[in-house]
N, C-alpha and C positions, 0 to 999 in steps of 0.2 A: 870876321874882323875883330880884333881885340881892342877893347876900350883903353885909351891912353890914361896914364895916372893923372894927368891934369884935368881931363874930362871927368874922370871919376870923382876927383876932389871937388870939381865945380858942382857936380850933381849932389854929392854928400853934404855940401854946404848950403844947399837950397833950403829955405825956411820950412817948406812943407816936409822935407825928408827929415830934417832935424826935429820937427814937432812930433812926427808920428813915430820916430825911432828912439826918442829919449827914454831913459830908464823909468822916469816918473810919469805914469799915465794920469789922466784926469781923475780916474776912479781912485787911484792911490792918494792923490792930493785931498780928495773929498773925504776919504777914510781918515787920514791923519787929522783933519779939521773937526771931525765928529767929536762931540763931548758927551759922553754917556750921562744920563740922569743919575742922581744920587738918591739913596734912601733918605727919607725925611730926617732921620736922626743926624745925618752928616751935614745938614744945612745949618745946624747950630754951631755956636762958637766952640763948644767942647762936647765930649761924650763922657759917660761913666759906665762902669760895668756893674750889672746888678746880678749877683749869684742867685740861683733859684733851685729849690729842691723839688720843683714840680716834675722834673724828668729823672727817672731812676733806671739804673742798669744793674744787671746781675754780674757781679765781679768775679772773674776767674781767680782762683787761689794762687796760681802761678804769677798772674799779673800783679796781685797784691804783694807777693814776696819780691818780685824783681823791680817793681816801680813804686817803692814806698812813698817817695816825695811827691808824686803826682797822681797817685791812685785815688786820693780823696778830692780831686778836682771836681767842681760842679759845673753845670752849664751856666754860662755867663751871657746875659742879654745886654746888648749895647743900647744905652739910653741917651737921649739928648740932654744937654746941659748948657745953659747960657752963661753960667758962672761956676767956678769951683772954689773951694776954700783955698787959702794961700798955699798950704802944703801940697794939695793935690795939683794946683795950677803950676807950682814949681816943678813937680814931677813931669807934668804934661810938656812944659816948655824946656825941660832939661836937654842939653845937647846929647844926641845919640849917634851911634855908629851901628848900622844894621847890615847884615849880609843876607843875601838871598841866593838860592840855588834851585835850578830845575833838575828834576830827577825822573828818569824814564823817558818814554816816547813823548814827542810833542803833542800838544792839544791846543786848538784855536782859543786864544784869549790870554795866554800866558803873559804876553807883553803888557796887557792892561793891569794885571796883578801888580807888576812893577810900577806902572804908571800911577795907579791909585795909592800905593804905599809911598812912592816918591812925593806925590803931590801933597799928601797928608803930612809927611815928615817936614817938607819945606814950609807948609803953612804954620805948623807948630813952632818951628825954629829954623830959620834959614841956614843956620850953621850945621844942621843935621846932615850926615853923609851916609849914602847907601852904596854898598859894594856888591857886585855880581860875581859869583864864583863861576869860573869858565868850565864848560864841558862836564857839568854834573858834579856829583859828590867827590870825584877825584880832585876837583878844583879846591874843595875845602881841605881835603887831606894834604894836598901839595901846595896850599896857599897860592893858587893861581886865581887872581881876582882882578876886576877892572872897576874903577869908581864909576858910578852911574850918574851921568850929568843931565841937565835939562835938555841939552841938544840931543843926547842919545835917546832919552825917553820920547821926545817929540818925533824922532825919526821912525819910531816903531809903534806909535799909538794905533790901536785898533787893527794891527796887522797880525796875520797868522804866523805860525812857526815859533821857534824859540831862538831865532837867529841872533838876537841881541847878545846873549851870553852862552848860547848853545846848551846842549844837555847830554847826559850820559847815563848808563845803567849801572854804574858801580854802586856799592853799598858800604856804609861805614859800619862794618859788622865784626870788626876784630878789635881787641884791646889796643893794638898798635895804631890802627886807623883812628880810634877814638882819641888816643893821646895826641896824635898828630893834628887832629881836628881842634882839640883843646888848645894846642900850641898856636894854631892858625888864628883862632878867635882872640887869643891874648895878644898876638903880635899886631893884629889889626885893631885892637882895642874895642871889639865888638860888644855891644850890650845884648844883642839878640841875633838869632839866626833863623831865617824863614825857609822852610823846605816845601817846595811845590811839587807834588807827585801823587802817585796812586796809593793803593793799600799798603804795599811794601814800604814805600817812601814815608808814609805817615806813621807806620810802625817804627821806622828808623828815627823819625822825629821824637817819638815818645821815649825811646831808649836814650837818645841824645839829651833830651830834656832832663832825664834822670841823672845822666853822667855829668852834665854841666850845671846841675842845680846848685852845688856848693860853690861854683865859680861865679854865681850870680848872672850867668848868661842864659837868657830866655830862648826857648825854641818853640816856634809856631809852625803848624802844618797847614797846608792849603790842598783841598781835594781836587785832583786833576786826573782825568782819564776819559778818553772818548768812549770807552766801553760802557760808561754809565753805571758801573758796578760798585761805586762808592755811594752808598745811600745809608743814612743813619736814622734808626728809629729807637725809641726807648722801650723798656719792657711792656709798656701799655700800648705800644704801636704808634705813639705820637711821632710825626715825621719832623726830624731836625734838619736833615739834609736830603732833599728830594733827588738830586742828581749832581754828579761832578761837572766841572766846567769842560767845555770842548765837545760834549755829547751832542748838543743841539746842532752845532755847526756841521760835525761829521755826518750826522744823520741826514741833514738837509742836502749836503753835498752828494752823498750816496743816492738819496732819493731823486735828486735832480738828474743825475747821470742815468739812473734806472728808469726814470720817466722817459728819457730819451730812447732807451732800449724798448720800452713799451711802444713808443711811436714807430720805431723801426720794425718791431715784430709785427705789428698790425698793418704795416705798409707792404713789407716784403713777403709776408705770410709764409715763410718757409723755415724759420729758425725758432728754437726754444733757447732763449738767453738764460743761462744758469749763473746767478750772481751770488758769490760768496762774500759776505760782509764781515768785517772785524767784530770781535767779540769772543776772546779766548775761552771765557768761562760762561758768561751770561749772554742772553739773546736780546738785550735791550735795544741794540741798534737795529736788528732785524725787525723787531716789532715796530719801532718808530718808522722805519722805512716803509713797512707794509701800510701803516696808517697814512703816511705822506703820499705814497705813489700808487697804492692798490695793485701791486703785481698779482698775477693769477694765482700763484701758490707761494706761500711763505711758511717755512718750517721754523717752529719755535722749539728749541731744545728742551726747555723746561716742561713743555706740554707732553713730552714723550716719556717722562719719568714713571708715571703711574699707569702707563698703557697696559691693557690686558687684552690679549687676543681671544675674544669670546668664542670665535669659531673653533679654535683649537681646544678650549676648555670644554665646550659642548661635546666635541668629539671624544675627549678623554672621559667625560662623565658617562657617555653612552657605553664606554668600554670598562666602566667601573674602576677608573684609575685617575690619577692626578698628573697633569702635564705642567710641571713647574716652569718649563721653558715658555709657557704661554704668558708669563708675567714679565713685563719689561719689553721694551722695543728692541728689535734686532735690526741689523743692517738690511737684511733681506726683506723684512716686512716694511721698513720705511721706504725702500725702493719700490715696493709694490703699491704703497699708498700714493707715491708720485706717479706711478704708471696708471693707477685708477683715474687720477685727475687728467692725465694726458689722453686716455681712452675716452673719457667723457667729453672733452673738448673736441676730439676728433669726430665724435658722433654728430656734432653740429657743424662740421666742416672746418674746424679750426686746427690746423696743423702747425701751430705756432703758439708762443706764449712766453712769459717771464716767471722764472722760479727764483726765489731768494732763500739762501741757506746760510745760517750763522756759522762763523768760523769754527766755533767750538761745539757744533752739534754732535760730534763723535763722543764727547764726554758724557752725553746722555744716552748713548747706546750701550746697553749692559755688557755685551761681549767685548766691545772695544775698550770700555772703561776697565774691565777686568784685566785685559792685556796691558793697558797703560799703567795700572797700579802695580802689576807684577813686574813689568819691565822697569819701572821707576825704582822699585825696591832692589831688583837685580843690579841695576847700574849703580845705585847708591851704595849697595853692599860691596861691589867690586872696588869702587873708588875708596871706600873706607878701609878695606882689608889689604889693598895693594898700593904700592907707591907709584901709582900710574893711573891716568884717566882712562876710563873704559873705552872711549871713542878714539883715543890715541893707541890703545893696545889693540883694538879691532877696527882698523880703518875701513875695511871692505865689508860689504854685506855678508859675503860668504864666511868671513871671519867671525862675524857676530852670530850667524846661524850655527856655525860649528860650536861656539861656546855654549849656545842654548841647547844644542844637541847633547853636549857633555852633562849639562845640568839635568836633562831629561833622563839620561842614563843613570845619573846619581840617584834619581828618585826611584828607579827600579832596584838599585842596590841597597839604598837606605830608605826604608818606609817612613822614617821621621822627617825626611826632606820632602816638603810638599809645595814649595814655591813654584817650581816649574816641572810638570810631569809629562809623560808621553802623550796624554790627551791634549795638553796645551800645545805641545810641539805639532801634533797632527792638525789641530785647528789653525795654528799659525802658518803652517806650510800650505794650507789651502788658499791663503790670501794672495792676491797679486803681488808680484815682487816689489813694485813701486810703493805699495801700501806697507809691506813689511819694512821696507827702508824708512818710510815715514814714521812708523811706530818706533823705530829704533834710532830716530834722529837725535842729535845732541840736545839736551835739556838747556833751558836758558839759565842765566846767572843765579836765578832764585830756585832752580831745581824744577821748574815747571815744564810740562810738555808743550812744545811749540806747535800749536795747531796751525798757525799760519804757514809752517813749513811742510805741511802734508796736504796733498791735493784731495781734500774732502770731497769736492764736487766731482772729481774724476772717479773716485771710489764709488760714490752713489750712482753717477750717471752710467758707469760701466755696468752696474747691475740692472739699472733701468733699461738700457739698450737690450741686454740679454733677455729680460722678462718680456719686453715689448715684442721681440722676435717670437717668443713662445706664443704670446697672445695672438700675434698675427697668424701663425700656423694653425691655431685653434679657431680662427675666424672671429675673434672677439675684438680685434683692434682694426678698425676700418674708419675711413673718412666718409662722413655723411655727404650726400649730394642734394643740393636744393631741388625740391620736387619740380619746380617750374623749369629749372635748367634742364633736367632730364627730359621733360615733355618737349621742350623747345628743340633740343638736340635731335631727338628721334623724329619729331614731326618734320624737321628740316630735311632729314634723310629719307622721308617718305615711309617711315615705320610708325606703327600704331603704339603709343606709349602704354595704353591700357592693356595691350596684348603682352608686351614684354615686361611691364612693371611687376606683376605678380611672380614671374619666374626669376627676376633678378633680385627683388627687395623683400625683406622680411615685413616691412611696415607699409607697403604700398596699398592704397594711395594716401593713407591717413597722415603720415609724418610731413612736417615742413622740410625735414631732412631725411633722405631715404638711405637706408642701410642695407647693403647687399647681404644675401643669405649667408649664414655662417659656413655653409658648405663651399662657397665660392672663395677660394684662397689662391687661385692661380688661373692662368688661361685654360689649362686643361680641365679644371673643375668647372669653370664658366661654360666651356663647351658641353660638359656632361649635363649641367642643369638645363641648358638650352635644348639639348637633344631630348631630355626627359620630358620637357614641356612641349615637345613637338614643334619647336620654333626653329630647329636646325636639323637638317638631314645629316646622317653620319657621313663624315668626310667633307661636309660643306664648310664654307668659309663663314666665320663670325662676322656679322655686319660691322663695318668700320665705326659707325656711330655707337654701337653697343660696346665695341672694344674700347673706344675712347672713354665712354662712361666708366667702364670697369677700371681702367688705368687711373682715373681720377679718384677712385675709392681706395687705392693702395697708398697708405701713408709712407712718407720717407722721413723718418725722424732724424733731424740734424740739430746739433747744439752748437752754441758759441759760449764759451766760458769766460767769466770775468771775475776779478778779485778787487774789492773796494776796501782800501785800508789807508795806505800811506797818503793818497791824494786827499782824503777827507781830513786826516789829522793835521795836514799842513795847510788847510784852507783858510782864507781870511774869515774871521769870526762873524757870526750873525749879530744883529743888534742885541738879542738876548745874551749871548756870550760876552759881547763887548761890555754890556751893562753889568752883568753878573760879576765878571772878573774885576772890573774897576772898583766895584763896591767891596769885593773880597779884599782888595788891596787896602782900601780904607779901614776895613774891619781889622785887618792885621795890625795896622798902626794903633787902633784903639786898644787892642789886646796888649800890645807891647808897652804903650804909654801908661797902662795901669798895672803893669807888673806880672801879667799872665805868662805862664809857661806850660808846656805839655798840652796846649789846646789846639784844636783845629778851627780855623776861621771858616765860617759858614754863613749862609743866608737862609733863614726859615721862610716858609710860604712861597717858595719859588713856583709852586703849582698854581698860585693865585695871581691876580693882577699886581703890577709893580707897587702900587700904593700900599700893599699889605706886606711887602718884603721886610724882614726883620733880621738884621745882623746879629750874630751870636758867636760865642766861642764854645766848642764842644770838647769836653775832656776826652783825650784819646785813649789813655790807659784803661778806663772801664769798658771800652769797646773791644778790647783784645781778648783772644781766646787761643787755646792750643790747637794747632793744625799740623799735619804731617808735611814737612818740607825736606827734600833731599834725604828721605828715609828716616827722619827723626822729628819729634814733636817740637814746634816752635810757636812762640806767641806772635800772632799776626792779627790784622783786622780782617774780619769776615767779608767776603765779597757778597754783594746783594744780587740775587737771581731775580728773574722775572717772576712776579707773583701771579700764578695762573688764576687766582680768584679775584684779581684787581679789576676795576671797571674797564680799564683800557684793554685788558686781555679778554674779558668777557665780550666786549664790543667787537674786538677783532674776530673772535671765533663766530660771533653771530653774523659777520659780514663775509666770512671766507667763501661761502657758497656763491654769493652774489659776485664777488671779485673773480672767482673761478670762470664765471660767465659761460657755464656749460649748458645752459638751457635758454639762451637768447642770442640774438645776432649782435647785440651791443656789448662792447667792452665797458669797464668802469674805471679805466685808467685815470689817474689824477695828475695834474701838473702842479708840483709844489711851487714853481717859480724860482727865479735866481735869488741868490743872497745879495742884498743891496742895502746898505745903511741909509740911503737917502729916501726910502719910502717906508711909511708905516703900514703894517699889515695886521690882520687879526691874529696871525700865527706868531704871537710875540713870546712864545715859549714852546717847548716840546709838546706834541699832541698827547703823548702818553701822560704828561703831567696834567694837562688841561682835562683829560678824561678822568684821571684818578682823583682829581679835585671834586668829582661828583659823588664821592663816597657818601 
């Protein structure tokens, strides 16, 4: 029977229905009402900037040449002031028009950067106006902006996403775009432009600060990326920016979801959940997730760089030769390390688990890195020498492979051409087709290889599957059987466990978990062992209880694959990120109010308790160095990788064996808990930061 429209309308108008289906949940209202604490300096009437020479940087010669007006910038510490001299106070209270733009992918907390800046501007002078450029840097180029009002700010306080003004991945990287941006700033009468983004966006901020210097338009950068790879240290190792905003929230979101998979794995006991987490270059998110949730196995890409296969080296020494391929991790060896962990867990009866792999792990695999470097150069060379994009010219995989084949042929005809030779072609052709396609996928707008577009986990787990089958055939991959279960099962069938145990198991009766003999790899070999031990007559039937035990020793390796990225970067921010970003917004205003440009707003001492946080401005130009992008050298900010000697990494490595749980019945999975602003927790900052503060 179909519901009548009148009846449906009556039901929809019911107070309970309206309450539970309204767009604004109770949690949302509580989030909007939350007011982040502010650093002590911002509780004063004013702030001042104190330049310091305490922090020093090695300056790239190219940066000095291209950024002359801002290369001499120093670190500026924001200090409290209860009064200013008349001239400084006049500058502080002068009416200002400021533009702000989000650049790159979203990161939790961006709205609070706007909120902090807006609140500080209005306190200094209610006539101040803030404009948000729409859909990223293109909004600056095309003068697409919206004025940010108190109502708009209040609607998005403490909320995730960049929904208020959206974001985009364009760059202001040509003379025409710079001139159009200059025109936009003039038309809006802007005193300052704030660029919220990652390493490329802050690089862009430095160049814009230089370009707009003579116009008197200040440019301030804000460090944003969930990858956590914007970290700033001076030449002496002093930490100026421990992590970019959004990292903590994304890691907590990923860790919460992965903790749920840990619960599932240890309940259903038949799957390995393979979790790829974002981190195109660095493995910071994977490390933080490991510390938060304690999955059984976590791969940290940076830990693979200096890997040496001692077994292969020893073999080559015995042969009085040197095996250079023993230096550096290979895909095959990494898959075997994963297999070793799986086999060890199987030995204590665990045919399940959770594995975490960073998105960019392939960048730390020598053979893959070489392919990526060569293919990047080939694609860049083609784009530079032809009036056509490589991926438009060769839309299909077979087209791309044919082009590579022609390059390999060229190497045979022209010995001076070494970029792509027949050995490269042979090795590349050995890769699975989907992996070849992934390595040849279109690069992003910055010329970077898009690791998120390649099924890293599928590549690795395919090799793991293959090698586990080999180990199974060799009798090395087996499920351990609890000794008491074996004894109980046989006794119930009227069989003597002590009679059958030695024939079936290598470690009977000593082990808590019994492992079948390596020779037993099938029903046929089981029969042979029983006959050899005199427990079965030729042609006789294997006792049902014995057959049942044998079947339980045969592992069935099954995986479920997951990718954690977009969900975390769009999550509502943690208390840490809400507080961090709001104070970043306040810092931005202090920098603008005192005439700074080419600086990155930052907070020192994030690794310590909130009372020690110190707002600062970091000069961007001295942080820049030459790096290859799109086949040519460009000035960029260096991405920070995981420091394998850091306390957090050393502690992680010390606990890896425990979390693998291959020698006990208990798992060590950790529940990090939900993200909720209404409750204080001890985890008021990323665990990696807390541990690294122990230096």
